[in-house]
C-alpha distance (Angstrom), angle and dihedral (degrees) to the residues before:
residue distance angle dihedral
M1 . . .
Q2 3.76 . .
V3 3.78 124.0 .
K4 3.81 88.6 -134.9
A5 3.82 92.1 53.8
V6 3.82 92.7 51.7
V7 3.81 91.7 47.9
R8 3.80 91.3 48.3
A9 3.81 91.7 48.8
K10 3.81 90.4 53.1
E11 3.82 94.2 45.7
T12 3.82 98.1 44.0
K13 3.79 117.5 75.7
A14 3.81 93.3 -147.5
Y15 3.83 91.6 54.8
L16 3.81 98.1 40.3
P17 3.85 92.9 97.9
L18 3.81 87.7 56.0
F19 3.80 91.7 50.4
E20 3.80 90.8 50.0
R21 3.82 89.8 58.0
I22 3.80 96.5 52.7
R23 3.81 109.8 110.3
I24 3.79 102.6 163.5
A25 3.81 137.3 19.7
M26 3.80 120.5 -158.7
F27 3.78 122.6 -163.9
F28 3.79 124.2 -166.9
G29 3.80 112.7 -161.0
T30 3.80 92.6 -30.4
P31 3.82 112.8 164.5
H32 3.82 96.8 -146.7
R33 3.76 93.2 178.9
G34 3.80 94.0 44.4
F35 3.77 131.8 -105.1
I36 3.78 140.9 -116.4
V37 3.80 107.5 -75.3
D38 3.82 101.6 176.3
D39 3.80 93.3 109.1
I40 3.81 92.3 49.5
L41 3.82 92.9 47.7
E42 3.80 89.6 49.6
M43 3.81 91.1 53.7
I44 3.79 97.9 46.1
G45 3.79 94.6 43.9
E46 3.78 133.7 -132.9
T47 3.80 94.9 -80.0
S48 3.82 97.1 52.1
S49 3.78 117.5 126.3
R50 3.80 86.6 -136.1
N51 3.82 95.5 62.6
A52 3.81 94.3 98.8
L53 3.80 91.9 48.8
V54 3.80 93.3 50.0
K55 3.81 92.2 45.3
S56 3.83 89.9 52.3
L57 3.83 87.2 62.9
E58 3.80 93.2 52.2
K59 3.80 120.4 123.9
D60 3.82 111.6 -82.2
S61 3.83 92.1 11.1
K62 3.82 111.7 173.5
E63 3.81 90.5 -137.9
L64 3.81 92.8 53.3
S65 3.81 92.0 44.1
A66 3.81 91.8 53.5
K67 3.82 93.6 48.6
L68 3.80 91.2 46.0
A69 3.82 91.9 50.7
N70 3.82 90.4 51.5
F71 3.80 91.4 46.3
I72 3.81 92.2 51.1
E73 3.80 91.4 48.6
Y74 3.82 94.6 47.0
S75 3.80 97.2 41.0
T76 3.81 92.4 47.3
A77 3.81 92.7 50.1
A78 3.83 91.2 46.8
K79 3.84 92.0 44.8
I80 3.80 92.3 -125.4
K81 3.80 111.3 173.9
I82 3.80 114.2 -127.6
V83 3.81 124.8 -150.5
S84 3.81 118.6 -177.6
F85 3.78 128.3 -173.7
K86 3.76 119.1 -166.2
E87 3.78 139.2 176.4
S88 3.76 115.3 -93.9
D89 3.81 92.2 -153.0
Q90 3.79 129.8 54.0
S91 3.81 112.7 -100.1
L92 3.76 117.4 -119.6
K93 3.79 117.7 -103.6
L94 3.79 113.9 -97.0
K95 3.78 113.9 -107.9
Q96 3.76 133.8 179.4
V97 3.78 113.1 -119.4
F98 3.80 98.2 -175.1
E99 3.76 139.4 15.4
F100 3.78 113.0 -103.5
H101 3.77 125.3 -172.2
P102 3.80 111.9 179.6
V103 3.78 115.1 -144.8
R104 3.78 124.5 -156.4
T105 3.75 117.7 -136.6
K106 3.77 134.8 -170.5
L107 3.78 91.3 -140.7
K108 3.80 111.2 114.0
L109 3.77 122.3 -169.0
S110 3.75 123.2 -155.0
C111 3.80 120.7 -134.1
R112 3.80 88.2 -105.1
D113 3.84 92.0 54.6
R114 3.81 90.6 51.3
M115 3.79 92.9 49.7
E116 3.79 91.7 50.6
G117 3.80 92.1 48.2
G118 3.84 93.8 -108.4
C-alpha cells in the first residue's frame, strides 16, 4: 500500500469509503523519507524526462515529507495499524554494467508472430 494512495483515498470523496475500510498498511522496504538518488540520476542523464520524478524521491524531499505528514495524521486518527519491513543491510549502489541505447522501430509484431518466434 502506498502512502500516496492512502492520502488520496482520505482526501477524495469518491474514495473515502475505501479509506474508512483500511485497517492495516504493510510496507516492504519503502523509503518513506526518500533515498539517495545520485546513482540513478547519473544513469538516466541530465536531460531525461524522468529527472523530476527521480528527484521527487530524493532524501528529505518536500513532496515526500508532505505526503508522509498527511499519512501519519490520517492513519493515526483512523487507528490504522502499520507494519514495516526493511533491509537490515545497506543496499549496494546502483551501477551501469553496459551501455544501452534503446532504438524505436516501426516494426510491429502480432501476437501470432511472437508466439512463432517471428
